C-alpha positions in Angstrom: -7.7 -6.9 11.1 -8.8 -9.1 13.7 -6.0 -11.2 15.7 -5.2 -14.2 13.2 -7.2 -12.8 10.8 -5.1 -13.3 7.5 -5.7 -11.2 3.7 -3.8 -12.8 0.5 -3.3 -10.4 -1.9 -1.7 -10.9 -5.8 1.4 -8.2 -5.7 3.8 -8.1 -9.1 3.2 -12.1 -9.2 3.6 -12.7 -5.7 1.3 -13.5 -3.2 1.1 -10.6 -0.6 0.2 -12.0 3.3 -0.9 -9.8 5.8 -1.8 -10.1 9.2 -1.9 -8.4 12.9 2.1 -9.3 12.9 3.1 -7.5 9.4 3.6 -8.1 5.6 5.4 -10.4 4.1 5.3 -11.9 -0.2 6.0 -15.2 -0.7 6.6 -16.9 -4.5 3.4 -19.1 -5.7 5.0 -21.0 -7.4 7.2 -22.5 -4.7 5.9 -20.6 -1.3 9.7 -19.5 -1.0 9.6 -16.1 1.1 10.9 -13.4 -0.8 10.8 -10.4 2.0 8.8 -9.3 4.8 8.0 -6.0 6.8 7.0 -6.2 10.1 5.8 -2.4 10.5 3.3 -3.7 7.4 0.8 -4.4 9.6 0.3 -0.7 10.6 -0.6 0.3 6.7 -4.0 0.2 5.1 -4.2 -0.9 1.4 -5.5 1.2 -1.1 -9.1 1.0 -2.9 -8.9 1.1 -6.9 -8.4 -0.8 -9.9 -5.1 -2.0 -10.2 -3.5 -5.2 -12.1 -1.6 -8.2 -10.4 1.7 -7.2 -11.8 0.7 -3.4 -10.1 2.4 -2.8 -6.9 0.4 -2.7 -3.5 0.0 1.5 -2.7 -0.4 1.8 1.2 -1.0 4.4 3.6 -0.8 5.2 7.3 -0.8 8.3 9.5 2.4 10.2 9.9 3.8 10.5 12.9 3.3 14.2 12.7 -0.3 12.8 13.3 -1.6 15.5 10.2 -0.1 14.1 7.1 -0.2 10.4 5.5 2.8 8.3 4.0 2.1 6.5 1.0 4.6 3.2 0.2 4.3 1.2 -2.5 5.3 -3.3 -2.0 6.2 -5.3 -4.9 8.6 -7.6 -5.9 11.2 -5.8 -4.4 9.6 -5.1 -0.7 8.1 -2.4 0.1 8.9 1.4 -0.3 8.0 4.4 1.5 7.6 7.2 -1.2 6.8 9.6 1.2 3.9 12.3 2.7 0.8 13.6 0.8 -0.2 17.2 2.5 -1.5 17.9 5.8 -5.5 17.4 5.2 -5.5 15.0 2.1 -8.1 12.8 2.7 -10.8 9.8 0.9 -7.5 8.3 -1.4 -8.0 6.1 -4.4 -5.8 4.6 -6.9 -6.2 5.7 -10.0 -4.2 4.0 -12.6 -0.6 4.8 -12.2 -1.4 7.3 -9.8 -3.0 7.9 -6.3 -6.0 10.1 -6.5 -6.7 11.8 -3.3 -9.6 14.5 -2.2 -8.2 17.5 -0.8 -10.8 19.4 -0.2 -15.2 19.2 -0.6 -14.3 20.4 -4.2 -10.6 19.6 -4.8 -9.4 15.9 -5.9 -5.5 15.7 -6.7 -3.9 13.0 -8.6 -0.1 12.7 -7.5 2.4 10.0 -9.7 3.4 6.7 -7.8 6.2 6.2 -9.9 7.8 3.2 -10.5 7.0 0.6 -8.8 
């Protein structure tokens, strides 16, 4: 993300905004900020099909540098769900789950649970 860039996405009926300082969610009718997440700028939104009522799925490298952390962000704010195993790459949203490549020939889907 470049300085001054703002990305907007629907997230469970809110408008989630991301810039270099973090993420926040706004009520589209009133413009009221519902939650903020200053550390959210370090998390990357996962690609894949979703509806405006689905939470965003976000990833970032864990402190150990080997695993990936998963978070969701929606109406109730961001929630860190936990780490994926070391070596997992190329994650995409797959319905209510997260599909990631574990090796050249193996893809695993992890359920995301309720947002």
